C-alpha positions, 0 to 999 in steps of 0.5 A, spaced: 766 401 081 762 398 087 763 391 084 770 392 082 771 394 090 768 388 092 772 384 087 778 387 090 776 386 097 775 378 096 781 377 092 785 381 098 781 376 103 783 370 099 790 372 099 790 373 107 787 367 108 792 363 104 798 360 108 805 364 106 809 359 102 816 358 105 822 360 101 827 356 097 833 353 101 839 356 100 845 352 099 852 353 102 858 349 099 863 346 104 869 344 100 875 341 103 880 335 103 874 330 105 879 324 103 886 323 102 892 325 108 888 331 110 881 328 111 881 330 118 881 337 116 875 336 111 871 332 117 872 338 121 869 343 116 863 338 115 862 337 122 862 344 124 858 347 118 853 341 119 852 343 126 851 351 125 846 349 119 842 345 124 842 350 129 840 356 124 835 352 121 832 350 128 831 357 129 827 359 123 833 359 118 835 365 114 830 370 112 825 364 112 830 359 108 833 353 110 840 352 109 842 346 105 849 344 105 853 341 099 859 337 101 865 337 096 872 334 096 878 338 093 883 333 097 887 340 098 889 339 091 890 345 087 887 343 080 881 339 083 880 345 087 879 349 081 875 343 078 870 343 084 870 351 084 867 351 077 862 345 078 859 349 084 858 356 081 855 352 075 850 349 080 848 356 082 851 356 089 853 363 091 856 361 098 863 357 099 865 355 106 872 353 104 877 351 102 882 349 107 889 349 104 892 355 101 894 352 095 887 350 094 884 357 096 888 361 092 887 358 085 879 357 087 878 364 089 879 366 082 873 362 080 869 365 085 871 372 084 869 371 076 862 368 078 861 373 083 860 368 089 862 369 096 868 365 098 870 365 106 875 360 108 875 358 115 883 355 115 887 358 109 892 363 112 897 365 106 896 372 106 896 372 098 889 369 098 886 376 100 892 381 098 891 378 091 883 379 091 884 386 094 889 388 089 884 385 083 878 388 086 875 382 088 870 384 094 867 377 095 874 373 097 874 373 105 877 368 111 874 367 118 881 365 120 888 368 121 894 370 117 901 367 116 904 374 117 900 375 124 902 368 126 909 369 124 909 376 128 906 372 134 911 366 134 917 368 131 919 373 136 918 368 142 922 363 138 928 368 138 927 370 145 926 363 148 931 359 144 937 365 143 943 362 142 940 355 140 941 351 133 934 353 130 932 350 123 927 352 119 923 347 114 917 347 110 913 343 105 914 347 099 906 348 099 903 355 099 901 354 106 907 351 109 912 355 106 908 361 107 908 360 114 915 358 115 917 364 111 913 369 116 916 366 122 923 366 119 923 373 118 920 375 125 925 370 128 931 374 124 928 380 126 928 378 133 936 377 133 936 369 132 938 367 125 937 359 123 942 355 122 939 351 116 933 353 111 930 348 106 924 345 103 922 338 104 918 333 099 911 332 102 908 325 101 915 321 102 915 316 107 923 316 108 926 322 111 932 319 114 937 323 110 933 329 113 934 326 120 942 325 119 942 333 116 939 335 123 944 331 127 950 334 123 947 341 125 946 339 132 939 342 131 936 344 138 929 347 135 926 345 128 920 350 126 916 346 120 911 349 116 907 343 114 902 338 116 901 332 121 903 326 116 910 329 115 911 332 122 909 325 125 914 321 120 920 326 121 919 325 129 918 318 129 924 317 124 928 322 129 927 318 135 929 312 131 936 315 130 936 317 138 935 325 135 931 329 140 929 336 138 924 341 140 919 341 134 914 347 133 909 347 128 903 352 125 896 350 126 896 344 122 897 339 127 891 341 131 888 334 130 889 327 134 892 324 127 898 328 129 899 323 135 897 317 131 903 318 126 908 321 131 906 316 137 910 318 143 916 321 139 910 327 139 911 328 146 912 336 147 911 338 140 909 345 140 904 349 135 901 355 134 893 356 134 888 361 135 886 362 142 882 356 143 875 357 141 872 351 145 874 355 151 869 361 149 863 361 153 859 363 146 861 356 144 859 352 150 852 350 147 855 348 140 861 344 143 856 340 148 852 339 142 857 336 137 861 332 143 854 329 144 854 327 137 861 323 138 865 328 135 870 333 138 870 340 135 878 341 135 882 344 130 878 348 124 871 345 126 868 351 130 871 356 125 867 352 119 861 353 124 862 360 125 863 361 117 856 359 116 854 363 122 857 369 118 854 367 112 847 367 115 848 374 119 851 377 112 844 375 108 840 378 114 844 384 114 844 385 107 836 383 106 839 379 100 843 373 098 847 377 093 854 375 095 857 382 094 851 385 098 853 380 103 860 381 103 859 389 104 854 388 110 860 383 113 865 388 112 861 394 115 865 394 122 859 391 126 861 385 130 858 378 128 857 374 134 859 367 133 862 361 136 869 363 136 867 370 139 865 376 136 868 377 129 869 383 125 873 384 118 877 389 115 876 392 108 880 386 105 876 381 108 881 379 113 879 378 121 881 384 125 885 383 132 886 375 132 889 372 138 893 366 139 895 360 144 902 356 144 899 349 145 903 343 147 902 336 146 903 331 152 900 324 152 896 324 146 893 331 148 894 338 147 893 344 151 895 351 151 902 353 155 904 359 159 908 364 155 
């Protein structure tokens, strides 16, 4: 017995003197349009996620594990999004920072739900994403961004009041995102007492919108609300200017990108758009913004929301004491605020952000800034 005790003591001493090995890396996938017309958004995703991963790793990682990013391209194409989603989960990735376009996020979410992976979109705003997940009993589908119905409730009544008696046209690009947000704005604008003179969808990707411009001239459009993206918005404005047509364009959050001005040029002057209250101006973002800018990138648009998504994953894993996606999702929805670069965030039972706030921004001379409401 005495010899056994001595042996146990020796083994214990050896264990204590042996360095503890670092845990394996933990992989987070970052999925968005890394190529194609909306590659600016993908770059924002990538830059934000990498900056967050670097900061967290420099502080010791997540429970001793270093964050590794897997950057994937879905081109905002639904079929490609599903293909990428299947490949990512087959590789064993449990956490997804993405997708960007609602039309990609919604079908891909079914893949993640079936695999038990945690998907958190830093950009997709169509309510169907989390509404359908909640109805299906999928707890691991979340978003660290705002919803179209909340954006509609904010800007629709403002348009009704600001442009009462004006000829307002509502357009969309037939995508889940574009039509979703246009319909939300239209509903609340109508409820506010202003009825549009025309409502229609356009075909995204076209280069000639002269027929639409002629239609807008015939309607004597004073205001156009367009649910869509910057390539089409910029072309419509340029071609309208060529026909000496000027109207107030109002957009959702998709044109928070310098590429809008590159397409629209001076015709973009005065364009308004809604965006969650500027995260770059928040004190919590100061260090991150300075670091990202020092690297030669301006953290506009969805950059800081992607950064915050990585922060949320890290915090959820710490809270849960596990990298089990279901446990992490549960920990993130426990009502305790999470400190991120976009401020303190909390999630409801569906996985949506609570208490979102917005700015109305306006483009001027190639830059945009919030305006007084």
